CHARMM-style PDB file with segment names, atoms N, HN, CA, C and O in Angstrom:
ATOM      1  N   UNK     1     190.918 192.450  84.460  1.00  0.00      PROA
ATOM      2  CA  UNK     1     190.488 191.772  85.663  1.00  0.00      PROA
ATOM      3  C   UNK     1     189.510 190.657  85.267  1.00  0.00      PROA
ATOM      4  O   UNK     1     188.573 190.904  84.507  1.00  0.00      PROA
ATOM      5  N   UNK     2     189.714 189.454  85.765  1.00  0.00      PROA
ATOM      6  HN  UNK     2     190.475 189.253  86.383  1.00  0.00      PROA
ATOM      7  CA  UNK     2     188.806 188.352  85.404  1.00  0.00      PROA
ATOM      8  C   UNK     2     187.441 188.491  86.089  1.00  0.00      PROA
ATOM      9  O   UNK     2     187.315 189.079  87.163  1.00  0.00      PROA
ATOM     10  N   UNK     3     186.453 187.943  85.441  1.00  0.00      PROA
ATOM     11  HN  UNK     3     186.555 187.466  84.568  1.00  0.00      PROA
ATOM     12  CA  UNK     3     185.108 187.958  86.004  1.00  0.00      PROA
ATOM     13  C   UNK     3     185.005 186.896  87.100  1.00  0.00      PROA
ATOM     14  O   UNK     3     185.449 185.764  86.912  1.00  0.00      PROA
ATOM     15  N   UNK     4     184.419 187.262  88.244  1.00  0.00      PROA
ATOM     16  HN  UNK     4     184.059 188.182  88.397  1.00  0.00      PROA
ATOM     17  CA  UNK     4     184.335 186.354  89.382  1.00  0.00      PROA
ATOM     18  C   UNK     4     183.019 185.597  89.454  1.00  0.00      PROA
ATOM     19  O   UNK     4     182.951 184.548  90.094  1.00  0.00      PROA
ATOM     20  N   UNK     5     181.975 186.102  88.815  1.00  0.00      PROA
ATOM     21  HN  UNK     5     182.030 186.955  88.295  1.00  0.00      PROA
ATOM     22  CA  UNK     5     180.641 185.526  88.947  1.00  0.00      PROA
ATOM     23  C   UNK     5     180.023 185.260  87.579  1.00  0.00      PROA
ATOM     24  O   UNK     5     180.435 185.818  86.561  1.00  0.00      PROA
ATOM     25  N   UNK     6     179.024 184.391  87.594  1.00  0.00      PROA
ATOM     26  HN  UNK     6     178.689 183.938  88.420  1.00  0.00      PROA
ATOM     27  CA  UNK     6     178.268 184.082  86.385  1.00  0.00      PROA
ATOM     28  C   UNK     6     176.813 184.450  86.624  1.00  0.00      PROA
ATOM     29  O   UNK     6     176.358 184.440  87.768  1.00  0.00      PROA
ATOM     30  N   UNK     7     176.073 184.775  85.572  1.00  0.00      PROA
ATOM     31  HN  UNK     7     176.443 184.783  84.642  1.00  0.00      PROA
ATOM     32  CA  UNK     7     174.647 185.056  85.739  1.00  0.00      PROA
ATOM     33  C   UNK     7     173.937 183.862  86.379  1.00  0.00      PROA
ATOM     34  O   UNK     7     174.177 182.709  86.022  1.00  0.00      PROA
ATOM     35  N   UNK     8     173.055 184.171  87.336  1.00  0.00      PROA
ATOM     36  HN  UNK     8     172.860 185.108  87.627  1.00  0.00      PROA
ATOM     37  CA  UNK     8     172.302 183.128  88.034  1.00  0.00      PROA
ATOM     38  C   UNK     8     172.896 182.717  89.358  1.00  0.00      PROA
ATOM     39  O   UNK     8     172.252 181.994  90.117  1.00  0.00      PROA
ATOM     40  N   UNK     9     174.111 183.156  89.662  1.00  0.00      PROA
ATOM     41  HN  UNK     9     174.634 183.744  89.044  1.00  0.00      PROA
ATOM     42  CA  UNK     9     174.727 182.800  90.943  1.00  0.00      PROA
ATOM     43  C   UNK     9     174.178 183.678  92.066  1.00  0.00      PROA
ATOM     44  O   UNK     9     173.778 184.822  91.849  1.00  0.00      PROA
ATOM     45  N   UNK    10     174.171 183.110  93.269  1.00  0.00      PROA
ATOM     46  HN  UNK    10     174.496 182.180  93.446  1.00  0.00      PROA
ATOM     47  CA  UNK    10     173.704 183.826  94.462  1.00  0.00      PROA
ATOM     48  C   UNK    10     174.875 184.539  95.107  1.00  0.00      PROA
ATOM     49  O   UNK    10     175.932 183.940  95.308  1.00  0.00      PROA
ATOM     50  N   UNK    11     174.700 185.820  95.436  1.00  0.00      PROA
ATOM     51  HN  UNK    11     173.842 186.307  95.273  1.00  0.00      PROA
ATOM     52  CA  UNK    11     175.750 186.632  96.043  1.00  0.00      PROA
ATOM     53  C   UNK    11     175.178 187.445  97.207  1.00  0.00      PROA
ATOM     54  O   UNK    11     173.965 187.555  97.385  1.00  0.00      PROA
ATOM     55  N   UNK    12     176.093 188.004  97.984  1.00  0.00      PROA
ATOM     56  HN  UNK    12     177.078 187.915  97.840  1.00  0.00      PROA
ATOM     57  CA  UNK    12     175.734 188.875  99.101  1.00  0.00      PROA
ATOM     58  C   UNK    12     176.834 189.912  99.236  1.00  0.00      PROA
ATOM     59  O   UNK    12     177.983 189.643  98.884  1.00  0.00      PROA
ATOM     60  N   UNK    13     176.499 191.105  99.744  1.00  0.00      PROA
ATOM     61  HN  UNK    13     175.566 191.324 100.030  1.00  0.00      PROA
ATOM     62  CA  UNK    13     177.497 192.150  99.932  1.00  0.00      PROA
ATOM     63  C   UNK    13     178.425 191.770 101.077  1.00  0.00      PROA
ATOM     64  O   UNK    13     177.976 191.260 102.103  1.00  0.00      PROA
ATOM     65  N   UNK    14     179.720 192.019 100.898  1.00  0.00      PROA
ATOM     66  HN  UNK    14     180.085 192.432 100.064  1.00  0.00      PROA
ATOM     67  CA  UNK    14     180.716 191.743 101.935  1.00  0.00      PROA
ATOM     68  C   UNK    14     180.523 192.707 103.100  1.00  0.00      PROA
ATOM     69  O   UNK    14     180.250 193.891 102.899  1.00  0.00      PROA
ATOM     70  N   UNK    15     180.668 192.195 104.317  1.00  0.00      PROA
ATOM     71  HN  UNK    15     180.890 191.234 104.481  1.00  0.00      PROA
ATOM     72  CA  UNK    15     180.705 193.037 105.501  1.00  0.00      PROA
ATOM     73  C   UNK    15     179.384 193.604 105.967  1.00  0.00      PROA
ATOM     74  O   UNK    15     179.363 194.367 106.932  1.00  0.00      PROA
ATOM     75  N   UNK    16     178.280 193.265 105.322  1.00  0.00      PROA
ATOM     76  HN  UNK    16     178.298 192.645 104.538  1.00  0.00      PROA
ATOM     77  CA  UNK    16     176.976 193.781 105.729  1.00  0.00      PROA
ATOM     78  C   UNK    16     176.155 192.625 106.290  1.00  0.00      PROA
ATOM     79  O   UNK    16     175.805 191.697 105.560  1.00  0.00      PROA
ATOM     80  N   UNK    17     175.849 192.679 107.577  1.00  0.00      PROA
ATOM     81  HN  UNK    17     176.133 193.433 108.170  1.00  0.00      PROA
ATOM     82  CA  UNK    17     175.146 191.591 108.242  1.00  0.00      PROA
ATOM     83  C   UNK    17     173.724 191.439 107.714  1.00  0.00      PROA
ATOM     84  O   UNK    17     173.286 190.318 107.455  1.00  0.00      PROA
ATOM     85  N   UNK    18     173.013 192.513 107.555  1.00  0.00      PROA
ATOM     86  HN  UNK    18     173.369 193.423 107.765  1.00  0.00      PROA
ATOM     87  CA  UNK    18     171.620 192.457 107.115  1.00  0.00      PROA
ATOM     88  C   UNK    18     171.425 192.542 105.615  1.00  0.00      PROA
ATOM     89  O   UNK    18     170.307 192.769 105.153  1.00  0.00      PROA
ATOM     90  N   UNK    19     172.485 192.365 104.845  1.00  0.00      PROA
ATOM     91  HN  UNK    19     173.394 192.180 105.220  1.00  0.00      PROA
ATOM     92  CA  UNK    19     172.386 192.481 103.385  1.00  0.00      PROA
ATOM     93  C   UNK    19     171.567 191.325 102.826  1.00  0.00      PROA
ATOM     94  O   UNK    19     171.731 190.183 103.256  1.00  0.00      PROA
ATOM     95  N   UNK    20     170.691 191.611 101.876  1.00  0.00      PROA
ATOM     96  HN  UNK    20     170.558 192.539 101.527  1.00  0.00      PROA
ATOM     97  CA  UNK    20     169.883 190.535 101.285  1.00  0.00      PROA
ATOM     98  C   UNK    20     170.714 189.678 100.341  1.00  0.00      PROA
ATOM     99  O   UNK    20     171.719 190.128  99.789  1.00  0.00      PROA
ATOM    100  N   UNK    21     170.271 188.420 100.164  1.00  0.00      PROA
ATOM    101  HN  UNK    21     169.455 188.054 100.613  1.00  0.00      PROA
ATOM    102  CA  UNK    21     170.936 187.608  99.143  1.00  0.00      PROA
ATOM    103  C   UNK    21     170.335 187.978  97.806  1.00  0.00      PROA
ATOM    104  O   UNK    21     169.135 188.221  97.686  1.00  0.00      PROA
ATOM    105  N   UNK    22     171.204 188.015  96.793  1.00  0.00      PROA
ATOM    106  HN  UNK    22     172.179 187.817  96.891  1.00  0.00      PROA
ATOM    107  CA  UNK    22     170.812 188.518  95.483  1.00  0.00      PROA
ATOM    108  C   UNK    22     171.213 187.522  94.412  1.00  0.00      PROA
ATOM    109  O   UNK    22     172.053 186.649  94.631  1.00  0.00      PROA
ATOM    110  N   UNK    23     170.597 187.673  93.253  1.00  0.00      PROA
ATOM    111  HN  UNK    23     169.916 188.382  93.076  1.00  0.00      PROA
ATOM    112  CA  UNK    23     170.957 186.875  92.084  1.00  0.00      PROA
ATOM    113  C   UNK    23     171.661 187.793  91.091  1.00  0.00      PROA
ATOM    114  O   UNK    23     171.216 188.912  90.839  1.00  0.00      PROA
ATOM    115  N   UNK    24     172.759 187.308  90.535  1.00  0.00      PROA
ATOM    116  HN  UNK    24     173.121 186.398  90.740  1.00  0.00      PROA
ATOM    117  CA  UNK    24     173.495 188.048  89.509  1.00  0.00      PROA
ATOM    118  C   UNK    24     172.719 187.964  88.201  1.00  0.00      PROA
ATOM    119  O   UNK    24     172.387 186.872  87.739  1.00  0.00      PROA
ATOM    120  N   UNK    25     172.430 189.122  87.602  1.00  0.00      PROA
ATOM    121  HN  UNK    25     172.700 190.009  87.977  1.00  0.00      PROA
ATOM    122  CA  UNK    25     171.766 189.141  86.303  1.00  0.00      PROA
ATOM    123  C   UNK    25     172.780 189.160  85.169  1.00  0.00      PROA
ATOM    124  O   UNK    25     172.746 188.311  84.279  1.00  0.00      PROA
ATOM    125  N   UNK    26     173.691 190.145  85.210  1.00  0.00      PROA
ATOM    126  HN  UNK    26     173.718 190.835  85.933  1.00  0.00      PROA
ATOM    127  CA  UNK    26     174.660 190.271  84.120  1.00  0.00      PROA
ATOM    128  C   UNK    26     175.729 191.283  84.501  1.00  0.00      PROA
ATOM    129  O   UNK    26     175.570 192.062  85.441  1.00  0.00      PROA
ATOM    130  N   UNK    27     176.814 191.252  83.754  1.00  0.00      PROA
ATOM    131  HN  UNK    27     176.943 190.619  82.990  1.00  0.00      PROA
ATOM    132  CA  UNK    27     177.829 192.297  83.859  1.00  0.00      PROA
ATOM    133  C   UNK    27     177.366 193.482  83.014  1.00  0.00      PROA
ATOM    134  O   UNK    27     176.838 193.303  81.917  1.00  0.00      PROA
ATOM    135  N   UNK    28     177.567 194.680  83.528  1.00  0.00      PROA
ATOM    136  HN  UNK    28     177.996 194.825  84.419  1.00  0.00      PROA
ATOM    137  CA  UNK    28     177.132 195.881  82.820  1.00  0.00      PROA
ATOM    138  C   UNK    28     178.331 196.794  82.583  1.00  0.00      PROA
ATOM    139  O   UNK    28     179.224 196.879  83.426  1.00  0.00      PROA
ATOM    140  N   UNK    29     178.356 197.479  81.438  1.00  0.00      PROA
ATOM    141  HN  UNK    29     177.631 197.410  80.753  1.00  0.00      PROA
ATOM    142  CA  UNK    29     179.456 198.423  81.182  1.00  0.00      PROA
ATOM    143  C   UNK    29     179.274 199.681  82.026  1.00  0.00      PROA
ATOM    144  O   UNK    29     178.156 200.164  82.201  1.00  0.00      PROA
ATOM    145  N   UNK    30     180.357 200.196  82.536  1.00  0.00      PROA
ATOM    146  HN  UNK    30     181.266 199.804  82.393  1.00  0.00      PROA
ATOM    147  CA  UNK    30     180.309 201.415  83.337  1.00  0.00      PROA
ATOM    148  C   UNK    30     181.508 202.276  82.959  1.00  0.00      PROA
ATOM    149  O   UNK    30     182.620 201.771  82.800  1.00  0.00      PROA
ATOM    150  N   UNK    31     181.277 203.577  82.815  1.00  0.00      PROA
ATOM    151  HN  UNK    31     180.374 203.987  82.944  1.00  0.00      PROA
ATOM    152  CA  UNK    31     182.337 204.497  82.403  1.00  0.00      PROA
ATOM    153  C   UNK    31     183.192 204.870  83.599  1.00  0.00      PROA
ATOM    154  O   UNK    31     182.675 205.269  84.642  1.00  0.00      PROA
ATOM    155  N   UNK    32     184.484 204.741  83.449  1.00  0.00      PROA
ATOM    156  HN  UNK    32     184.904 204.417  82.601  1.00  0.00      PROA
ATOM    157  CA  UNK    32     185.435 205.133  84.478  1.00  0.00      PROA
ATOM    158  C   UNK    32     185.577 206.649  84.438  1.00  0.00      PROA
ATOM    159  O   UNK    32     185.986 207.210  83.421  1.00  0.00      PROA
ATOM    160  N   UNK    33     185.246 207.307  85.532  1.00  0.00      PROA
ATOM    161  HN  UNK    33     184.914 206.851  86.358  1.00  0.00      PROA
ATOM    162  CA  UNK    33     185.270 208.769  85.549  1.00  0.00      PROA
ATOM    163  C   UNK    33     186.692 209.325  85.518  1.00  0.00      PROA
ATOM    164  O   UNK    33     186.907 210.448  85.062  1.00  0.00      PROA
ATOM    165  N   UNK    34     187.653 208.556  85.994  1.00  0.00      PROA
ATOM    166  HN  UNK    34     187.479 207.644  86.365  1.00  0.00      PROA
ATOM    167  CA  UNK    34     189.037 209.035  86.037  1.00  0.00      PROA
ATOM    168  C   UNK    34     189.708 208.930  84.667  1.00  0.00      PROA
ATOM    169  O   UNK    34     190.317 209.887  84.188  1.00  0.00      PROA
ATOM    170  N   UNK    35     189.590 207.755  84.045  1.00  0.00      PROA
ATOM    171  HN  UNK    35     189.096 206.978  84.434  1.00  0.00      PROA
ATOM    172  CA  UNK    35     190.247 207.544  82.749  1.00  0.00      PROA
ATOM    173  C   UNK    35     189.354 207.850  81.552  1.00  0.00      PROA
ATOM    174  O   UNK    35     189.848 208.114  80.456  1.00  0.00      PROA
ATOM    175  N   UNK    36     188.044 207.815  81.764  1.00  0.00      PROA
ATOM    176  HN  UNK    36     187.643 207.601  82.654  1.00  0.00      PROA
ATOM    177  CA  UNK    36     187.116 208.082  80.685  1.00  0.00      PROA
ATOM    178  C   UNK    36     186.830 206.885  79.794  1.00  0.00      PROA
ATOM    179  O   UNK    36     186.127 207.010  78.792  1.00  0.00      PROA
ATOM    180  N   UNK    37     187.368 205.725  80.150  1.00  0.00      PROA
ATOM    181  HN  UNK    37     187.940 205.623  80.965  1.00  0.00      PROA
ATOM    182  CA  UNK    37     187.133 204.530  79.347  1.00  0.00      PROA
ATOM    183  C   UNK    37     185.956 203.725  79.923  1.00  0.00      PROA
ATOM    184  O   UNK    37     185.559 203.924  81.071  1.00  0.00      PROA
ATOM    185  N   UNK    38     185.417 202.833  79.124  1.00  0.00      PROA
ATOM    186  HN  UNK    38     185.739 202.671  78.191  1.00  0.00      PROA
ATOM    187  CA  UNK    38     184.295 201.997  79.534  1.00  0.00      PROA
ATOM    188  C   UNK    38     184.839 200.659  80.042  1.00  0.00      PROA
ATOM    189  O   UNK    38     185.645 200.010  79.377  1.00  0.00      PROA
ATOM    190  N   UNK    39     184.384 200.261  81.232  1.00  0.00      PROA
ATOM    191  HN  UNK    39     183.729 200.789  81.773  1.00  0.00      PROA
ATOM    192  CA  UNK    39     184.809 199.007  81.852  1.00  0.00      PROA
ATOM    193  C   UNK    39     183.669 198.010  81.719  1.00  0.00      PROA
ATOM    194  O   UNK    39     182.545 198.291  82.136  1.00  0.00      PROA
ATOM    195  N   UNK    40     183.951 196.833  81.134  1.00  0.00      PROA
ATOM    196  HN  UNK    40     184.864 196.605  80.795  1.00  0.00      PROA
ATOM    197  CA  UNK    40     182.904 195.846  80.868  1.00  0.00      PROA
ATOM    198  C   UNK    40     182.893 194.655  81.816  1.00  0.00      PROA
ATOM    199  O   UNK    40     181.914 193.909  81.836  1.00  0.00      PROA
ATOM    200  N   UNK    41     183.941 194.451  82.600  1.00  0.00      PROA
ATOM    201  HN  UNK    41     184.736 195.057  82.584  1.00  0.00      PROA
ATOM    202  CA  UNK    41     184.041 193.200  83.340  1.00  0.00      PROA
ATOM    203  C   UNK    41     184.221 193.360  84.853  1.00  0.00      PROA
ATOM    204  O   UNK    41     184.824 192.497  85.491  1.00  0.00      PROA
ATOM    205  N   UNK    42     183.716 194.433  85.427  1.00  0.00      PROA
ATOM    206  HN  UNK    42     183.227 195.134  84.909  1.00  0.00      PROA
ATOM    207  CA  UNK    42     183.869 194.630  86.873  1.00  0.00      PROA
ATOM    208  C   UNK    42     182.564 194.893  87.613  1.00  0.00      PROA
ATOM    209  O   UNK    42     182.484 194.652  88.817  1.00  0.00      PROA
ATOM    210  N   UNK    43     181.561 195.374  86.931  1.00  0.00      PROA
ATOM    211  HN  UNK    43     181.626 195.570  85.953  1.00  0.00      PROA
ATOM    212  CA  UNK    43     180.314 195.759  87.589  1.00  0.00      PROA
ATOM    213  C   UNK    43     179.185 194.804  87.230  1.00  0.00      PROA
ATOM    214  O   UNK    43     178.998 194.443  86.068  1.00  0.00      PROA
ATOM    215  N   UNK    44     178.428 194.399  88.266  1.00  0.00      PROA
ATOM    216  HN  UNK    44     178.579 194.693  89.210  1.00  0.00      PROA
ATOM    217  CA  UNK    44     177.351 193.430  88.112  1.00  0.00      PROA
ATOM    218  C   UNK    44     176.009 194.061  88.425  1.00  0.00      PROA
ATOM    219  O   UNK    44     175.894 194.862  89.352  1.00  0.00      PROA
ATOM    220  N   UNK    45     174.998 193.703  87.655  1.00  0.00      PROA
ATOM    221  HN  UNK    45     175.091 193.052  86.902  1.00  0.00      PROA
ATOM    222  CA  UNK    45     173.633 194.071  87.998  1.00  0.00      PROA
ATOM    223  C   UNK    45     173.038 192.892  88.765  1.00  0.00      PROA
ATOM    224  O   UNK    45     173.042 191.760  88.279  1.00  0.00      PROA
ATOM    225  N   UNK    46     172.529 193.163  89.959  1.00  0.00      PROA
ATOM    226  HN  UNK    46     172.525 194.082  90.354  1.00  0.00      PROA
ATOM    227  CA  UNK    46     171.960 192.124  90.816  1.00  0.00      PROA
ATOM    228  C   UNK    46     170.516 192.476  91.152  1.00  0.00      PROA
ATOM    229  O   UNK    46     170.131 193.645  91.140  1.00  0.00      PROA
ATOM    230  N   UNK    47     169.718 191.443  91.453  1.00  0.00      PROA
ATOM    231  HN  UNK    47     170.030 190.493  91.463  1.00  0.00      PROA
ATOM    232  CA  UNK    47     168.314 191.643  91.786  1.00  0.00      PROA
ATOM    233  C   UNK    47     168.002 190.907  93.087  1.00  0.00      PROA
ATOM    234  O   UNK    47     168.538 189.831  93.352  1.00  0.00      PROA
ATOM    235  N   UNK    48     167.119 191.511  93.896  1.00  0.00      PROA
ATOM    236  HN  UNK    48     166.684 192.385  93.681  1.00  0.00      PROA
ATOM    237  CA  UNK    48     166.617 190.892  95.116  1.00  0.00      PROA
ATOM    238  C   UNK    48     165.217 191.411  95.368  1.00  0.00      PROA
ATOM    239  O   UNK    48     164.779 192.378  94.745  1.00  0.00      PROA
ATOM    240  N   UNK    49     164.519 190.762  96.285  1.00  0.00      PROA
ATOM    241  HN  UNK    49     164.875 189.976  96.791  1.00  0.00      PROA
ATOM    242  CA  UNK    49     163.153 191.172  96.614  1.00  0.00      PROA
ATOM    243  C   UNK    49     163.101 191.637  98.054  1.00  0.00      PROA
ATOM    244  O   UNK    49     163.632 190.985  98.953  1.00  0.00      PROA
ATOM    245  N   UNK    50     162.452 192.780  98.263  1.00  0.00      PROA
ATOM    246  HN  UNK    50     162.022 193.311  97.532  1.00  0.00      PROA
ATOM    247  CA  UNK    50     162.322 193.372  99.584  1.00  0.00      PROA
ATOM    248  C   UNK    50     160.874 193.786  99.770  1.00  0.00      PROA
ATOM    249  O   UNK    50     160.361 194.625  99.031  1.00  0.00      PROA
ATOM    250  N   UNK    51     160.215 193.195 100.760  1.00  0.00      PROA
ATOM    251  HN  UNK    51     160.632 192.513 101.361  1.00  0.00      PROA
ATOM    252  CA  UNK    51     158.791 193.460 101.037  1.00  0.00      PROA
ATOM    253  C   UNK    51     157.927 193.214  99.803  1.00  0.00      PROA
ATOM    254  O   UNK    51     156.984 193.961  99.541  1.00  0.00      PROA
ATOM    255  N   UNK    52     158.248 192.177  99.054  1.00  0.00      PROA
ATOM    256  HN  UNK    52     159.014 191.570  99.267  1.00  0.00      PROA
ATOM    257  CA  UNK    52     157.468 191.812  97.885  1.00  0.00      PROA
ATOM    258  C   UNK    52     157.738 192.644  96.643  1.00  0.00      PROA
ATOM    259  O   UNK    52     157.094 192.439  95.614  1.00  0.00      PROA
ATOM    260  N   UNK    53     158.678 193.579  96.719  1.00  0.00      PROA
ATOM    261  HN  UNK    53     159.201 193.746  97.554  1.00  0.00      PROA
ATOM    262  CA  UNK    53     159.010 194.419  95.569  1.00  0.00      PROA
ATOM    263  C   UNK    53     160.392 194.068  95.039  1.00  0.00      PROA
ATOM    264  O   UNK    53     161.327 193.827  95.803  1.00  0.00      PROA
ATOM    265  N   UNK    54     160.500 194.044  93.734  1.00  0.00      PROA
ATOM    266  HN  UNK    54     159.741 194.239  93.114  1.00  0.00      PROA
ATOM    267  CA  UNK    54     161.778 193.735  93.090  1.00  0.00      PROA
ATOM    268  C   UNK    54     162.699 194.943  93.155  1.00  0.00      PROA
ATOM    269  O   UNK    54     162.313 196.049  92.777  1.00  0.00      PROA
ATOM    270  N   UNK    55     163.905 194.728  93.631  1.00  0.00      PROA
ATOM    271  HN  UNK    55     164.219 193.830  93.938  1.00  0.00      PROA
ATOM    272  CA  UNK    55     164.926 195.773  93.711  1.00  0.00      PROA
ATOM    273  C   UNK    55     166.111 195.335  92.870  1.00  0.00      PROA
ATOM    274  O   UNK    55     166.397 194.141  92.781  1.00  0.00      PROA
ATOM    275  N   UNK    56     166.796 196.270  92.259  1.00  0.00      PROA
ATOM    276  HN  UNK    56     166.564 197.239  92.332  1.00  0.00      PROA
ATOM    277  CA  UNK    56     168.017 195.942  91.529  1.00  0.00      PROA
ATOM    278  C   UNK    56     169.009 197.086  91.681  1.00  0.00      PROA
ATOM    279  O   UNK    56     168.632 198.242  91.872  1.00  0.00      PROA
ATOM    280  N   UNK    57     170.284 196.734  91.590  1.00  0.00      PROA
ATOM    281  HN  UNK    57     170.591 195.795  91.434  1.00  0.00      PROA
ATOM    282  CA  UNK    57     171.333 197.738  91.703  1.00  0.00      PROA
ATOM    283  C   UNK    57     172.594 197.187  91.045  1.00  0.00      PROA
ATOM    284  O   UNK    57     172.670 196.001  90.724  1.00  0.00      PROA
ATOM    285  N   UNK    58     173.576 198.053  90.849  1.00  0.00      PROA
ATOM    286  HN  UNK    58     173.514 199.017  91.109  1.00  0.00      PROA
ATOM    287  CA  UNK    58     174.844 197.680  90.242  1.00  0.00      PROA
ATOM    288  C   UNK    58     175.913 197.727  91.327  1.00  0.00      PROA
ATOM    289  O   UNK    58     176.007 198.698  92.078  1.00  0.00      PROA
ATOM    290  N   UNK    59     176.726 196.659  91.402  1.00  0.00      PROA
ATOM    291  HN  UNK    59     176.650 195.870  90.792  1.00  0.00      PROA
ATOM    292  CA  UNK    59     177.772 196.531  92.409  1.00  0.00      PROA
ATOM    293  C   UNK    59     179.089 196.170  91.737  1.00  0.00      PROA
ATOM    294  O   UNK    59     179.107 195.494  90.708  1.00  0.00      PROA
ATOM    295  N   UNK    60     180.192 196.625  92.325  1.00  0.00      PROA
ATOM    296  HN  UNK    60     180.178 197.174  93.161  1.00  0.00      PROA
ATOM    297  CA  UNK    60     181.512 196.196  91.872  1.00  0.00      PROA
ATOM    298  C   UNK    60     181.711 194.763  92.353  1.00  0.00      PROA
ATOM    299  O   UNK    60     181.315 194.431  93.470  1.00  0.00      PROA
ATOM    300  N   UNK    61     182.316 193.909  91.532  1.00  0.00      PROA
ATOM    301  HN  UNK    61     182.637 194.178  90.624  1.00  0.00      PROA
ATOM    302  CA  UNK    61     182.438 192.504  91.861  1.00  0.00      PROA
ATOM    303  C   UNK    61     183.299 192.248  93.105  1.00  0.00      PROA
ATOM    304  O   UNK    61     183.150 191.204  93.741  1.00  0.00      PROA
ATOM    305  N   UNK    62     184.187 193.170  93.463  1.00  0.00      PROA
ATOM    306  HN  UNK    62     184.308 194.018  92.946  1.00  0.00      PROA
ATOM    307  CA  UNK    62     185.022 192.982  94.647  1.00  0.00      PROA
ATOM    308  C   UNK    62     184.259 193.211  95.946  1.00  0.00      PROA
ATOM    309  O   UNK    62     184.765 192.868  97.015  1.00  0.00      PROA
ATOM    310  N   UNK    63     183.064 193.777  95.887  1.00  0.00      PROA
ATOM    311  HN  UNK    63     182.653 194.055  95.018  1.00  0.00      PROA
ATOM    312  CA  UNK    63     182.265 194.024  97.087  1.00  0.00      PROA
ATOM    313  C   UNK    63     181.234 192.938  97.330  1.00  0.00      PROA
ATOM    314  O   UNK    63     180.391 193.068  98.218  1.00  0.00      PROA
ATOM    315  N   UNK    64     181.294 191.858  96.542  1.00  0.00      PROA
ATOM    316  HN  UNK    64     181.978 191.753  95.821  1.00  0.00      PROA
ATOM    317  CA  UNK    64     180.328 190.772  96.656  1.00  0.00      PROA
ATOM    318  C   UNK    64     181.040 189.464  96.978  1.00  0.00      PROA
ATOM    319  O   UNK    64     182.198 189.261  96.612  1.00  0.00      PROA
ATOM    320  N   UNK    65     180.314 188.571  97.678  1.00  0.00      PROA
ATOM    321  HN  UNK    65     179.374 188.736  97.975  1.00  0.00      PROA
ATOM    322  CA  UNK    65     180.816 187.225  97.931  1.00  0.00      PROA
ATOM    323  C   UNK    65     179.770 186.228  97.459  1.00  0.00      PROA
ATOM    324  O   UNK    65     178.571 186.510  97.487  1.00  0.00      PROA
ATOM    325  N   UNK    66     180.231 185.065  97.027  1.00  0.00      PROA
ATOM    326  HN  UNK    66     181.205 184.837  97.005  1.00  0.00      PROA
ATOM    327  CA  UNK    66     179.341 184.024  96.541  1.00  0.00      PROA
ATOM    328  C   UNK    66     178.715 183.315  97.736  1.00  0.00      PROA
ATOM    329  O   UNK    66     179.396 183.010  98.715  1.00  0.00      PROA
ATOM    330  N   UNK    67     177.415 183.055  97.647  1.00  0.00      PROA
ATOM    331  HN  UNK    67     176.862 183.303  96.852  1.00  0.00      PROA
ATOM    332  CA  UNK    67     176.695 182.348  98.706  1.00  0.00      PROA
ATOM    333  C   UNK    67     176.770 180.849  98.442  1.00  0.00      PROA
ATOM    334  O   UNK    67     176.604 180.406  97.305  1.00  0.00      PROA
ATOM    335  N   UNK    68     177.016 180.079  99.478  1.00  0.00      PROA
ATOM    336  HN  UNK    68     177.151 180.439 100.401  1.00  0.00      PROA
ATOM    337  CA  UNK    68     177.061 178.630  99.340  1.00  0.00      PROA
ATOM    338  C   UNK    68     175.654 178.074  99.260  1.00  0.00      PROA
ATOM    339  O   UNK    68     175.341 177.277  98.375  1.00  0.00      PROA
ATOM    340  N   UNK    69     174.804 178.498 100.190  1.00  0.00      PROA
ATOM    341  HN  UNK    69     175.058 179.145 100.908  1.00  0.00      PROA
ATOM    342  CA  UNK    69     173.420 178.007 100.172  1.00  0.00      PROA
ATOM    343  C   UNK    69     172.605 178.844  99.198  1.00  0.00      PROA
ATOM    344  O   UNK    69     172.743 180.066  99.147  1.00  0.00      PROA
ATOM    345  N   UNK    70     171.770 178.190  98.442  1.00  0.00      PROA
ATOM    346  HN  UNK    70     171.657 177.197  98.483  1.00  0.00      PROA
ATOM    347  CA  UNK    70     170.895 178.885  97.505  1.00  0.00      PROA
ATOM    348  C   UNK    70     169.465 178.678  97.945  1.00  0.00      PROA
ATOM    349  O   UNK    70     169.187 177.865  98.826  1.00  0.00      PROA
ATOM    350  N   UNK    71     168.578 179.399  97.344  1.00  0.00      PROA
ATOM    351  HN  UNK    71     168.803 180.060  96.628  1.00  0.00      PROA
ATOM    352  CA  UNK    71     167.180 179.263  97.695  1.00  0.00      PROA
ATOM    353  C   UNK    71     166.381 180.352  97.031  1.00  0.00      PROA
ATOM    354  O   UNK    71     166.893 181.098  96.196  1.00  0.00      PROA
ATOM    355  N   UNK    72     165.109 180.441  97.409  1.00  0.00      PROA
ATOM    356  HN  UNK    72     164.693 179.835  98.087  1.00  0.00      PROA
ATOM    357  CA  UNK    72     164.232 181.423  96.807  1.00  0.00      PROA
ATOM    358  C   UNK    72     164.545 182.829  97.248  1.00  0.00      PROA
ATOM    359  O   UNK    72     165.260 183.039  98.228  1.00  0.00      PROA
ATOM    360  N   UNK    73     164.017 183.776  96.537  1.00  0.00      PROA
ATOM    361  HN  UNK    73     163.436 183.605  95.741  1.00  0.00      PROA
ATOM    362  CA  UNK    73     164.226 185.180  96.865  1.00  0.00      PROA
ATOM    363  C   UNK    73     163.238 185.666  97.921  1.00  0.00      PROA
ATOM    364  O   UNK    73     163.466 186.696  98.555  1.00  0.00      PROA
ATOM    365  N   UNK    74     162.139 184.928  98.112  1.00  0.00      PROA
ATOM    366  HN  UNK    74     161.955 184.091  97.596  1.00  0.00      PROA
ATOM    367  CA  UNK    74     161.122 185.363  99.051  1.00  0.00      PROA
ATOM    368  C   UNK    74     161.336 184.711 100.411  1.00  0.00      PROA
ATOM    369  O   UNK    74     161.760 183.558 100.491  1.00  0.00      PROA
ATOM    370  N   UNK    75     161.043 185.453 101.486  1.00  0.00      PROA
ATOM    371  HN  UNK    75     160.699 186.390 101.421  1.00  0.00      PROA
ATOM    372  CA  UNK    75     161.085 184.880 102.827  1.00  0.00      PROA
ATOM    373  C   UNK    75     159.784 184.164 103.086  1.00  0.00      PROA
ATOM    374  O   UNK    75     158.722 184.629 102.672  1.00  0.00      PROA
ATOM    375  N   UNK    76     159.852 183.023 103.776  1.00  0.00      PROA
ATOM    376  HN  UNK    76     160.715 182.645 104.113  1.00  0.00      PROA
ATOM    377  CA  UNK    76     158.639 182.295 104.114  1.00  0.00      PROA
ATOM    378  C   UNK    76     158.389 182.323 105.598  1.00  0.00      PROA
ATOM    379  OT1 UNK    76     157.403 181.756 106.068  1.00  0.00      PROA
TER     380      UNK     76
END
């Protein structure tokens, strides 16, 4: 499966109205529980800020969409 995003791009979760905008950090390897193999090109580590605290999580690339508008991570 081809990689859809590059590090530094702005993304948001599909279908979630209140989802924060996030920055892609990197692709991370994740073990497939069904096949037992390691997948290197489907899961992304993303970072965002919520109430002044840095949050990060890993998402499958098919659950994210690229944001057209970019900007800071903090609300003003």
